[in-house]
N, CA, C and O atoms as a GROMACS GRO file, in nm:
protein
  468
    1MET      N    1  -2.405   1.398   2.003
    1MET     CA    2  -2.348   1.272   1.963
    1MET      C    3  -2.217   1.302   1.923
    1MET      O    4  -2.194   1.399   1.850
    2GLU      N    5  -2.121   1.220   1.968
    2GLU     CA    6  -1.965   1.248   1.922
    2GLU      C    7  -1.942   1.177   1.780
    2GLU      O    8  -1.983   1.065   1.751
    3ASP      N    9  -1.876   1.254   1.707
    3ASP     CA   10  -1.841   1.214   1.576
    3ASP      C   11  -1.705   1.130   1.582
    3ASP      O   12  -1.600   1.185   1.613
    4THR      N   13  -1.712   1.007   1.554
    4THR     CA   14  -1.596   0.917   1.578
    4THR      C   15  -1.507   0.913   1.448
    4THR      O   16  -1.399   0.854   1.448
    5ARG      N   17  -1.553   0.975   1.345
    5ARG     CA   18  -1.490   0.986   1.222
    5ARG      C   19  -1.363   1.063   1.221
    5ARG      O   20  -1.347   1.136   1.318
    6GLN      N   21  -1.278   1.062   1.139
    6GLN     CA   22  -1.157   1.147   1.130
    6GLN      C   23  -1.068   1.143   1.250
    6GLN      O   24  -1.020   1.249   1.291
    7GLN      N   25  -1.041   1.025   1.312
    7GLN     CA   26  -0.934   0.995   1.406
    7GLN      C   27  -0.805   0.963   1.327
    7GLN      O   28  -0.793   0.850   1.278
    8PRO      N   29  -0.713   1.052   1.312
    8PRO     CA   30  -0.609   1.035   1.232
    8PRO      C   31  -0.521   0.921   1.239
    8PRO      O   32  -0.467   0.900   1.347
    9ASN      N   33  -0.494   0.834   1.128
    9ASN     CA   34  -0.390   0.751   1.137
    9ASN      C   35  -0.276   0.770   1.051
    9ASN      O   36  -0.175   0.700   1.059
   10GLY      N   37  -0.294   0.877   0.958
   10GLY     CA   38  -0.181   0.931   0.882
   10GLY      C   39  -0.215   1.075   0.857
   10GLY      O   40  -0.332   1.107   0.838
   11LEU      N   41  -0.120   1.162   0.856
   11LEU     CA   42  -0.137   1.302   0.831
   11LEU      C   43  -0.038   1.373   0.734
   11LEU      O   44   0.081   1.342   0.739
   12GLN      N   45  -0.076   1.455   0.657
   12GLN     CA   46   0.009   1.539   0.573
   12GLN      C   47  -0.028   1.671   0.563
   12GLN      O   48  -0.139   1.686   0.510
   13ALA      N   49   0.034   1.782   0.600
   13ALA     CA   50  -0.005   1.915   0.580
   13ALA      C   51   0.037   1.969   0.445
   13ALA      O   52   0.150   1.946   0.401
   14THR      N   53  -0.048   2.035   0.382
   14THR     CA   54  -0.034   2.100   0.263
   14THR      C   55  -0.078   2.239   0.259
   14THR      O   56  -0.136   2.281   0.359
   15THR      N   57  -0.059   2.323   0.155
   15THR     CA   58  -0.116   2.455   0.160
   15THR      C   59  -0.274   2.454   0.145
   15THR      O   60  -0.340   2.551   0.183
   16ASP      N   61  -0.333   2.343   0.088
   16ASP     CA   62  -0.481   2.326   0.075
   16ASP      C   63  -0.546   2.300   0.204
   16ASP      O   64  -0.660   2.341   0.227
   17GLY      N   65  -0.477   2.233   0.290
   17GLY     CA   66  -0.527   2.182   0.410
   17GLY      C   67  -0.449   2.068   0.470
   17GLY      O   68  -0.332   2.047   0.437
   18LEU      N   69  -0.518   1.988   0.562
   18LEU     CA   70  -0.451   1.861   0.617
   18LEU      C   71  -0.511   1.744   0.559
   18LEU      O   72  -0.632   1.726   0.566
   19TRP      N   73  -0.430   1.660   0.500
   19TRP     CA   74  -0.476   1.531   0.439
   19TRP      C   75  -0.464   1.435   0.543
   19TRP      O   76  -0.355   1.427   0.598
   20VAL      N   77  -0.569   1.350   0.584
   20VAL     CA   78  -0.586   1.262   0.689
   20VAL      C   79  -0.630   1.115   0.637
   20VAL      O   80  -0.716   1.107   0.548
   21ILE      N   81  -0.577   1.008   0.688
   21ILE     CA   82  -0.614   0.880   0.675
   21ILE      C   83  -0.693   0.851   0.801
   21ILE      O   84  -0.638   0.866   0.910
   22ASP      N   85  -0.817   0.811   0.792
   22ASP     CA   86  -0.904   0.792   0.898
   22ASP      C   87  -0.883   0.652   0.970
   22ASP      O   88  -0.887   0.547   0.906
   23GLN      N   89  -0.860   0.656   1.101
   23GLN     CA   90  -0.837   0.532   1.164
   23GLN      C   91  -0.958   0.451   1.186
   23GLN      O   92  -0.949   0.330   1.210
   24ILE      N   93  -1.074   0.515   1.179
   24ILE     CA   94  -1.212   0.451   1.191
   24ILE      C   95  -1.253   0.402   1.050
   24ILE      O   96  -1.300   0.288   1.037
   25ASP      N   97  -1.238   0.478   0.956
   25ASP     CA   98  -1.281   0.432   0.820
   25ASP      C   99  -1.150   0.431   0.727
   25ASP      O  100  -1.134   0.526   0.651
   26PRO      N  101  -1.064   0.336   0.729
   26PRO     CA  102  -0.946   0.342   0.650
   26PRO      C  103  -0.962   0.339   0.487
   26PRO      O  104  -0.863   0.339   0.413
   27ASN      N  105  -1.076   0.338   0.445
   27ASN     CA  106  -1.110   0.344   0.302
   27ASN      C  107  -1.125   0.475   0.242
   27ASN      O  108  -1.162   0.488   0.126
   28VAL      N  109  -1.094   0.583   0.327
   28VAL     CA  110  -1.116   0.718   0.286
   28VAL      C  111  -0.999   0.800   0.329
   28VAL      O  112  -0.953   0.789   0.443
   29ILE      N  113  -0.948   0.885   0.238
   29ILE     CA  114  -0.860   0.993   0.261
   29ILE      C  115  -0.932   1.122   0.269
   29ILE      O  116  -1.007   1.154   0.178
   30TYR      N  117  -0.914   1.199   0.370
   30TYR     CA  118  -0.989   1.332   0.379
   30TYR      C  119  -0.886   1.445   0.368
   30TYR      O  120  -0.769   1.433   0.406
   31LEU      N  121  -0.941   1.562   0.310
   31LEU     CA  122  -0.868   1.697   0.319
   31LEU      C  123  -0.957   1.778   0.412
   31LEU      O  124  -1.076   1.799   0.386
   32LEU      N  125  -0.892   1.826   0.526
   32LEU     CA  126  -0.959   1.897   0.627
   32LEU      C  127  -0.916   2.048   0.634
   32LEU      O  128  -0.798   2.077   0.611
   33SER      N  129  -1.000   2.137   0.661
   33SER     CA  130  -0.964   2.274   0.671
   33SER      C  131  -0.885   2.302   0.782
   33SER      O  132  -0.915   2.245   0.887
   34TYR      N  133  -0.774   2.391   0.780
   34TYR     CA  134  -0.710   2.435   0.901
   34TYR      C  135  -0.796   2.528   0.973
   34TYR      O  136  -0.788   2.528   1.096
   35ASN      N  137  -0.877   2.606   0.917
   35ASN     CA  138  -0.957   2.696   1.001
   35ASN      C  139  -1.050   2.634   1.101
   35ASN      O  140  -1.055   2.676   1.216
   36ASP      N  141  -1.124   2.537   1.057
   36ASP     CA  142  -1.223   2.479   1.152
   36ASP      C  143  -1.234   2.318   1.140
   36ASP      O  144  -1.325   2.260   1.199
   37GLY      N  145  -1.143   2.248   1.063
   37GLY     CA  146  -1.141   2.117   1.062
   37GLY      C  147  -1.249   2.051   0.973
   37GLY      O  148  -1.255   1.929   0.960
   38HIS      N  149  -1.340   2.141   0.908
   38HIS     CA  150  -1.441   2.075   0.824
   38HIS      C  151  -1.376   2.016   0.706
   38HIS      O  152  -1.262   2.049   0.672
   39GLU      N  153  -1.456   1.921   0.638
   39GLU     CA  154  -1.413   1.837   0.532
   39GLU      C  155  -1.418   1.915   0.398
   39GLU      O  156  -1.524   1.963   0.359
   40LEU      N  157  -1.304   1.928   0.329
   40LEU     CA  158  -1.300   1.998   0.215
   40LEU      C  159  -1.310   1.913   0.082
   40LEU      O  160  -1.363   1.958  -0.020
   41ALA      N  161  -1.254   1.785   0.093
   41ALA     CA  162  -1.247   1.682  -0.012
   41ALA      C  163  -1.234   1.543   0.073
   41ALA      O  164  -1.191   1.532   0.188
   42ARG      N  165  -1.283   1.440  -0.012
   42ARG     CA  166  -1.254   1.307   0.025
   42ARG      C  167  -1.213   1.228  -0.099
   42ARG      O  168  -1.249   1.258  -0.213
   43ILE      N  169  -1.137   1.127  -0.070
   43ILE     CA  170  -1.096   1.028  -0.172
   43ILE      C  171  -1.134   0.894  -0.121
   43ILE      O  172  -1.078   0.852  -0.020
   44PRO      N  173  -1.231   0.818  -0.185
   44PRO     CA  174  -1.274   0.679  -0.137
   44PRO      C  175  -1.154   0.594  -0.206
   44PRO      O  176  -1.110   0.608  -0.320
   45THR      N  177  -1.118   0.512  -0.116
   45THR     CA  178  -1.006   0.414  -0.170
   45THR      C  179  -1.041   0.264  -0.134
   45THR      O  180  -1.148   0.234  -0.081
   46ARG      N  181  -0.947   0.177  -0.167
   46ARG     CA  182  -0.973   0.034  -0.104
   46ARG      C  183  -0.904   0.041   0.021
   46ARG      O  184  -0.840   0.143   0.046
   47ALA      N  185  -0.910  -0.064   0.112
   47ALA     CA  186  -0.861  -0.062   0.234
   47ALA      C  187  -0.718  -0.034   0.246
   47ALA      O  188  -0.639  -0.112   0.194
   48LEU      N  189  -0.680   0.063   0.304
   48LEU     CA  190  -0.530   0.121   0.321
   48LEU      C  191  -0.470   0.066   0.449
   48LEU      O  192  -0.362   0.006   0.448
   49HIS      N  193  -0.537   0.087   0.552
   49HIS     CA  194  -0.465   0.060   0.691
   49HIS      C  195  -0.335   0.108   0.692
   49HIS      O  196  -0.244   0.027   0.714
   50SER      N  197  -0.306   0.238   0.670
   50SER     CA  198  -0.183   0.302   0.653
   50SER      C  199  -0.159   0.405   0.752
   50SER      O  200  -0.250   0.481   0.785
   51SER      N  201  -0.031   0.415   0.808
   51SER     CA  202   0.002   0.537   0.898
   51SER      C  203   0.086   0.637   0.808
   51SER      O  204   0.130   0.740   0.858
   52GLY      N  205   0.106   0.608   0.678
   52GLY     CA  206   0.194   0.706   0.608
   52GLY      C  207   0.113   0.760   0.504
   52GLY      O  208   0.031   0.689   0.446
   53ILE      N  209   0.132   0.894   0.473
   53ILE     CA  210   0.078   0.969   0.370
   53ILE      C  211   0.163   1.074   0.326
   53ILE      O  212   0.215   1.142   0.414
   54THR      N  213   0.186   1.101   0.204
   54THR     CA  214   0.276   1.206   0.161
   54THR      C  215   0.241   1.272   0.043
   54THR      O  216   0.176   1.203  -0.035
   55ILE      N  217   0.268   1.392   0.008
   55ILE     CA  218   0.225   1.458  -0.118
   55ILE      C  219   0.366   1.468  -0.195
   55ILE      O  220   0.470   1.509  -0.144
   56ASP      N  221   0.352   1.422  -0.330
   56ASP     CA  222   0.482   1.445  -0.408
   56ASP      C  223   0.486   1.585  -0.472
   56ASP      O  224   0.396   1.665  -0.449
   57PRO      N  225   0.588   1.614  -0.551
   57PRO     CA  226   0.592   1.759  -0.597
   57PRO      C  227   0.496   1.784  -0.712
   57PRO      O  228   0.481   1.898  -0.754
   58SER      N  229   0.427   1.678  -0.767
   58SER     CA  230   0.321   1.711  -0.865
   58SER      C  231   0.183   1.709  -0.790
   58SER      O  232   0.081   1.721  -0.858
   59GLY      N  233   0.173   1.693  -0.656
   59GLY     CA  234   0.058   1.718  -0.580
   59GLY      C  235  -0.019   1.594  -0.561
   59GLY      O  236  -0.126   1.593  -0.500
   60ASN      N  237   0.040   1.479  -0.619
   60ASN     CA  238  -0.032   1.342  -0.594
   60ASN      C  239  -0.007   1.294  -0.450
   60ASN      O  240   0.091   1.329  -0.384
   61ILE      N  241  -0.102   1.214  -0.406
   61ILE     CA  242  -0.105   1.157  -0.273
   61ILE      C  243  -0.054   1.013  -0.272
   61ILE      O  244  -0.110   0.924  -0.336
   62TRP      N  245   0.056   0.992  -0.196
   62TRP     CA  246   0.106   0.852  -0.189
   62TRP      C  247   0.088   0.807  -0.052
   62TRP      O  248   0.106   0.882   0.044
   63VAL      N  249   0.048   0.674  -0.039
   63VAL     CA  250   0.016   0.616   0.088
   63VAL      C  251   0.084   0.472   0.085
   63VAL      O  252   0.095   0.404  -0.017
   64ALA      N  253   0.130   0.434   0.210
   64ALA     CA  254   0.172   0.294   0.225
   64ALA      C  255   0.072   0.209   0.296
   64ALA      O  256   0.033   0.225   0.411
   65SER      N  257   0.036   0.112   0.210
   65SER     CA  258  -0.083   0.027   0.275
   65SER      C  259  -0.017  -0.099   0.336
   65SER      O  260   0.052  -0.177   0.271
   66THR      N  261  -0.045  -0.111   0.474
   66THR     CA  262  -0.002  -0.231   0.552
   66THR      C  263  -0.095  -0.338   0.519
   66THR      O  264  -0.060  -0.454   0.540
   67PHE      N  265  -0.210  -0.313   0.470
   67PHE     CA  266  -0.314  -0.415   0.441
   67PHE      C  267  -0.288  -0.485   0.317
   67PHE      O  268  -0.288  -0.608   0.319
   68THR      N  269  -0.262  -0.416   0.198
   68THR     CA  270  -0.233  -0.473   0.078
   68THR      C  271  -0.082  -0.487   0.039
   68THR      O  272  -0.052  -0.534  -0.071
   69TYR      N  273   0.007  -0.448   0.123
   69TYR     CA  274   0.148  -0.456   0.096
   69TYR      C  275   0.173  -0.366  -0.043
   69TYR      O  276   0.223  -0.420  -0.142
   70GLU      N  277   0.137  -0.236  -0.043
   70GLU     CA  278   0.158  -0.161  -0.162
   70GLU      C  279   0.204  -0.019  -0.130
   70GLU      O  280   0.173   0.028  -0.021
   71LEU      N  281   0.270   0.047  -0.210
   71LEU     CA  282   0.280   0.190  -0.208
   71LEU      C  283   0.174   0.237  -0.326
   71LEU      O  284   0.182   0.196  -0.442
   72ILE      N  285   0.080   0.322  -0.282
   72ILE     CA  286  -0.035   0.354  -0.384
   72ILE      C  287  -0.032   0.518  -0.399
   72ILE      O  288  -0.011   0.596  -0.306
   73CYS      N  289  -0.055   0.549  -0.524
   73CYS     CA  290  -0.057   0.686  -0.563
   73CYS      C  291  -0.194   0.724  -0.603
   73CYS      O  292  -0.254   0.646  -0.677
   74PHE      N  293  -0.256   0.844  -0.560
   74PHE     CA  294  -0.378   0.884  -0.586
   74PHE      C  295  -0.376   1.026  -0.646
   74PHE      O  296  -0.307   1.111  -0.590
   75ASP      N  297  -0.447   1.058  -0.754
   75ASP     CA  298  -0.463   1.194  -0.800
   75ASP      C  299  -0.530   1.286  -0.701
   75ASP      O  300  -0.643   1.261  -0.659
   76ARG      N  301  -0.466   1.386  -0.665
   76ARG     CA  302  -0.524   1.486  -0.565
   76ARG      C  303  -0.662   1.536  -0.601
   76ARG      O  304  -0.756   1.548  -0.523
   77GLN      N  305  -0.662   1.566  -0.734
   77GLN     CA  306  -0.787   1.640  -0.780
   77GLN      C  307  -0.909   1.539  -0.800
   77GLN      O  308  -1.021   1.564  -0.755
   78THR      N  309  -0.880   1.427  -0.866
   78THR     CA  310  -0.994   1.331  -0.903
   78THR      C  311  -1.003   1.223  -0.797
   78THR      O  312  -1.108   1.159  -0.786
   79GLY      N  313  -0.903   1.201  -0.722
   79GLY     CA  314  -0.902   1.068  -0.631
   79GLY      C  315  -0.878   0.944  -0.702
   79GLY      O  316  -0.877   0.837  -0.641
   80LYS      N  317  -0.857   0.952  -0.837
   80LYS     CA  318  -0.832   0.824  -0.908
   80LYS      C  319  -0.701   0.771  -0.863
   80LYS      O  320  -0.605   0.846  -0.842
   81GLU      N  321  -0.695   0.643  -0.848
   81GLU     CA  322  -0.575   0.556  -0.822
   81GLU      C  323  -0.489   0.557  -0.942
   81GLU      O  324  -0.525   0.510  -1.050
   82LEU      N  325  -0.360   0.617  -0.918
   82LEU     CA  326  -0.277   0.629  -1.046
   82LEU      C  327  -0.191   0.497  -1.065
   82LEU      O  328  -0.182   0.443  -1.176
   83VAL      N  329  -0.132   0.450  -0.960
   83VAL     CA  330  -0.037   0.344  -0.970
   83VAL      C  331  -0.022   0.285  -0.838
   83VAL      O  332  -0.036   0.352  -0.736
   84ALA      N  333   0.008   0.149  -0.838
   84ALA     CA  334   0.026   0.082  -0.702
   84ALA      C  335   0.152  -0.011  -0.711
   84ALA      O  336   0.154  -0.099  -0.797
   85TYR      N  337   0.247   0.005  -0.636
   85TYR     CA  338   0.372  -0.072  -0.638
   85TYR      C  339   0.384  -0.170  -0.519
   85TYR      O  340   0.386  -0.126  -0.404
   86PRO      N  341   0.393  -0.301  -0.545
   86PRO     CA  342   0.404  -0.398  -0.433
   86PRO      C  343   0.519  -0.376  -0.346
   86PRO      O  344   0.624  -0.335  -0.394
   87THR      N  345   0.505  -0.401  -0.219
   87THR     CA  346   0.613  -0.410  -0.117
   87THR      C  347   0.603  -0.537  -0.040
   87THR      O  348   0.493  -0.582  -0.011
   88PRO      N  349   0.719  -0.598  -0.004
   88PRO     CA  350   0.711  -0.725   0.061
   88PRO      C  351   0.656  -0.708   0.204
   88PRO      O  352   0.681  -0.610   0.273
   89PRO      N  353   0.582  -0.810   0.241
   89PRO     CA  354   0.532  -0.805   0.387
   89PRO      C  355   0.665  -0.835   0.484
   89PRO      O  356   0.707  -0.949   0.503
   90TYR      N  357   0.717  -0.727   0.536
   90TYR     CA  358   0.838  -0.750   0.615
   90TYR      C  359   0.818  -0.830   0.746
   90TYR      O  360   0.905  -0.903   0.792
   91ASP      N  361   0.705  -0.812   0.799
   91ASP     CA  362   0.686  -0.892   0.932
   91ASP      C  363   0.527  -0.905   0.932
   91ASP      O  364   0.454  -0.860   0.844
   92LYS      N  365   0.487  -0.970   1.041
   92LYS     CA  366   0.339  -0.989   1.065
   92LYS      C  367   0.254  -0.878   1.059
   92LYS      O  368   0.136  -0.893   1.026
   93SER      N  369   0.303  -0.757   1.090
   93SER     CA  370   0.228  -0.648   1.094
   93SER      C  371   0.198  -0.573   0.958
   93SER      O  372   0.142  -0.464   0.953
   94GLY      N  373   0.244  -0.646   0.847
   94GLY     CA  374   0.209  -0.590   0.718
   94GLY      C  375   0.326  -0.534   0.645
   94GLY      O  376   0.440  -0.562   0.683
   95GLY      N  377   0.309  -0.462   0.550
   95GLY     CA  378   0.399  -0.401   0.459
   95GLY      C  379   0.458  -0.267   0.500
   95GLY      O  380   0.486  -0.247   0.619
   96ALA      N  381   0.478  -0.176   0.408
   96ALA     CA  382   0.523  -0.061   0.440
   96ALA      C  383   0.436   0.023   0.532
   96ALA      O  384   0.314   0.026   0.518
   97HIS      N  385   0.501   0.094   0.630
   97HIS     CA  386   0.418   0.177   0.737
   97HIS      C  387   0.408   0.329   0.718
   97HIS      O  388   0.314   0.397   0.760
   98GLY      N  389   0.510   0.374   0.653
   98GLY     CA  390   0.511   0.527   0.640
   98GLY      C  391   0.578   0.572   0.503
   98GLY      O  392   0.655   0.499   0.442
   99THR      N  393   0.542   0.692   0.462
   99THR     CA  394   0.604   0.736   0.347
   99THR      C  395   0.649   0.886   0.358
   99THR      O  396   0.589   0.968   0.427
  100GLU      N  397   0.755   0.912   0.286
  100GLU     CA  398   0.806   1.047   0.292
  100GLU      C  399   0.866   1.078   0.165
  100GLU      O  400   0.943   0.998   0.112
  101TRP      N  401   0.830   1.205   0.106
  101TRP     CA  402   0.898   1.250   0.001
  101TRP      C  403   1.027   1.336   0.023
  101TRP      O  404   1.023   1.449   0.072
  102ARG      N  405   1.144   1.272  -0.017
  102ARG     CA  406   1.278   1.345   0.022
  102ARG      C  407   1.386   1.320  -0.100
  102ARG      O  408   1.395   1.214  -0.162
  103ASP      N  409   1.456   1.422  -0.119
  103ASP     CA  410   1.560   1.412  -0.222
  103ASP      C  411   1.505   1.369  -0.353
  103ASP      O  412   1.576   1.298  -0.425
  104GLY      N  413   1.380   1.407  -0.393
  104GLY     CA  414   1.318   1.360  -0.513
  104GLY      C  415   1.273   1.222  -0.531
  104GLY      O  416   1.242   1.174  -0.640
  105LYS      N  417   1.271   1.154  -0.408
  105LYS     CA  418   1.233   1.009  -0.417
  105LYS      C  419   1.131   0.981  -0.310
  105LYS      O  420   1.118   1.054  -0.211
  106LEU      N  421   1.060   0.876  -0.333
  106LEU     CA  422   0.953   0.839  -0.231
  106LEU      C  423   1.021   0.730  -0.143
  106LEU      O  424   1.054   0.621  -0.192
  107TRP      N  425   1.040   0.762  -0.014
  107TRP     CA  426   1.090   0.672   0.087
  107TRP      C  427   0.973   0.620   0.169
  107TRP      O  428   0.875   0.690   0.195
  108PHE      N  429   0.989   0.492   0.210
  108PHE     CA  430   0.895   0.425   0.288
  108PHE      C  431   0.972   0.341   0.409
  108PHE      O  432   1.078   0.281   0.395
  109SER      N  433   0.901   0.350   0.516
  109SER     CA  434   0.955   0.263   0.630
  109SER      C  435   0.885   0.141   0.647
  109SER      O  436   0.768   0.130   0.608
  110VAL      N  437   0.955   0.036   0.709
  110VAL     CA  438   0.893  -0.101   0.734
  110VAL      C  439   0.959  -0.145   0.862
  110VAL      O  440   1.076  -0.122   0.891
  111PRO      N  441   0.870  -0.212   0.937
  111PRO     CA  442   0.933  -0.281   1.065
  111PRO      C  443   1.022  -0.400   1.021
  111PRO      O  444   0.991  -0.467   0.922
  112SER      N  445   1.109  -0.421   1.079
  112SER     CA  446   1.190  -0.549   1.047
  112SER      C  447   1.134  -0.677   1.127
  112SER      O  448   1.082  -0.661   1.238
  113ALA      N  449   1.145  -0.794   1.074
  113ALA     CA  450   1.089  -0.906   1.135
  113ALA      C  451   1.165  -0.935   1.274
  113ALA      O  452   1.288  -0.944   1.276
  114GLY      N  453   1.092  -0.948   1.383
  114GLY     CA  454   1.171  -0.971   1.504
  114GLY      C  455   1.218  -0.849   1.570
  114GLY      O  456   1.261  -0.852   1.685
  115GLY      N  457   1.211  -0.742   1.501
  115GLY     CA  458   1.268  -0.596   1.561
  115GLY      C  459   1.161  -0.537   1.633
  115GLY      O  460   1.045  -0.578   1.623
  116SER      N  461   1.197  -0.435   1.710
  116SER     CA  462   1.101  -0.346   1.767
  116SER      C  463   1.085  -0.213   1.697
  116SER      O  464   1.180  -0.164   1.638
  117SER      N  465   0.972  -0.158   1.703
  117SER     CA  466   0.948  -0.031   1.626
  117SER      C  467   0.966   0.084   1.709
  117SER      O  468   0.950   0.197   1.662
   0.00000   0.00000   0.00000
């Protein structure tokens, strides 16, 4: 039987492994092994529906939720939600779609209303 779990919707490589937001179960963030892809850790979350995941310099996990219109930060070790910042719903497809840690800041991308992605 084929395992339909872990079809990536968002990816971030780290020294620990590959952090993945699952397309099938968007309420879980997984840490997968580079060696064989087995699950090293999981963080249960509320519905993210995100294609963006990034790790900040402190090792915390940031995601952009297109479902709740938020940028959400999770503790990498405990999985606890640390903070959530609202983002406006820029178009009918939801809020922020991607995240990137750059220049000491968290950047996020959003589609513009009426624009093409």
